[in-house]
matplotlib code that plots the C-alpha trace (Angstrom):
import matplotlib.pyplot as plt

x = [8.9, 7.9, 5.6, 3.6, 0.8, 1.5, 1.1, 1.5, 5.1, 3.8, 0.9, 3.4, 5.6, 2.6, 1.6, 5.1, 5.4, 2.0, 3.0, 6.3, 4.5, 2.1, 5.0, 6.8, 3.6, 3.0, 6.6, 6.2, 3.0, 4.7, 7.6, 5.2, 3.2, 6.3, 7.5, 4.2, 4.3, 7.9, 6.8, 3.8, 6.0, 8.4, 5.5, 4.0, 7.2, 6.5, 8.9, 8.3, 6.7, 10.2, 11.6, 8.7, 9.2, 12.9, 12.2, 9.8, 12.2, 15.1, 13.1, 12.2, 15.9, 17.2, 14.7, 16.8, 13.8, 14.7, 13.6, 12.5, 8.9, 8.4, 6.4, 5.9, 3.7, 3.9, 1.0, 1.5, -1.3, -0.5, -3.8, -4.9, -3.5, -2.7, 0.0, -1.0, 1.2, -0.3, 2.0, 0.7, 3.1, 2.9, 4.3, 5.1, 4.8, 7.9, 6.8, 3.6, 5.6, 3.2, 0.2, -0.8, 1.1, -0.6, -1.2, -0.8, -1.7, -0.4, -1.8, -0.5, -1.9, -0.5, -1.4, 1.0, 3.0]
y = [42.0, 45.3, 46.1, 42.8, 42.4, 40.1, 36.4, 36.7, 35.1, 32.0, 31.7, 32.0, 29.4, 27.1, 27.6, 27.0, 23.7, 22.6, 23.3, 21.5, 18.5, 18.4, 18.6, 15.8, 13.6, 14.4, 13.4, 10.1, 9.4, 10.0, 7.7, 4.9, 5.3, 5.1, 2.0, 0.3, 1.2, -0.2, -3.4, -3.8, -3.2, -6.0, -8.3, -7.5, -8.8, -12.2, -12.1, -13.9, -12.4, -12.3, -10.3, -7.9, -7.4, -6.9, -4.3, -2.4, -2.4, -1.4, 1.5, 2.6, 2.5, 4.2, 7.0, 8.9, 9.3, 9.4, 7.8, 4.7, 3.8, 2.0, -1.2, -1.1, -4.0, -5.1, -7.2, -8.8, -10.2, -11.8, -13.3, -13.7, -11.1, -8.4, -7.7, -5.6, -4.3, -2.7, -0.9, 0.1, 2.2, 4.2, 7.7, 9.9, 13.6, 15.7, 18.4, 16.9, 14.1, 13.7, 13.2, 9.9, 8.5, 8.5, 5.3, 5.6, 3.2, 3.0, 0.6, 0.0, -2.5, -3.4, -5.8, -8.8, -9.2]
z = [-11.6, -10.1, -13.0, -12.6, -10.1, -7.1, -7.9, -11.7, -11.7, -9.9, -12.4, -15.3, -13.8, -13.4, -17.0, -18.2, -16.3, -17.5, -21.1, -20.7, -19.2, -22.2, -24.6, -22.8, -22.9, -26.6, -27.4, -25.5, -27.4, -30.8, -29.8, -28.7, -32.0, -34.1, -32.2, -32.7, -36.4, -36.7, -35.0, -37.3, -40.3, -39.2, -38.5, -42.0, -43.5, -42.0, -39.0, -35.7, -32.6, -30.9, -33.9, -33.7, -30.0, -30.5, -33.2, -30.9, -28.0, -30.2, -31.5, -28.0, -26.9, -30.1, -29.9, -27.5, -25.3, -21.7, -19.5, -21.4, -21.0, -17.7, -17.8, -21.5, -22.5, -26.1, -27.5, -30.9, -33.0, -36.4, -37.3, -40.9, -43.3, -40.7, -38.2, -35.2, -32.4, -29.3, -26.7, -23.3, -21.2, -18.0, -18.2, -15.2, -15.6, -15.3, -12.9, -11.4, -9.8, -6.9, -9.3, -10.9, -13.8, -17.2, -19.1, -22.9, -25.6, -29.2, -31.8, -35.3, -37.9, -41.3, -44.0, -44.2, -47.4]

ax = plt.figure().add_subplot(projection="3d")
ax.plot(x, y, z, "-o")
ax.set_aspect("equal")
plt.show()
């Protein structure tokens, strides 16, 4: 690092940890969206709320995403001709562990068959 000005390596480390955190959060968002979509699909097939909740939690566990979402709240609405699944989850950052956790929300709605 003799060719870099002083302080540059720490800036690079900060940028890399920030980019890694953003990738981690984006991955979490995709997993939540797909879990909500899977639950809405099961609900669209006319299954019960318990079966929809089981499908969502199974998807979250089978996603290989570690750690699993903490405090994931699953809200299911099967009114009329639509099935809607809403997932709220709190996600801690990987490197900014002293900062606040981020709350993410994923919503999926499908027409019932």
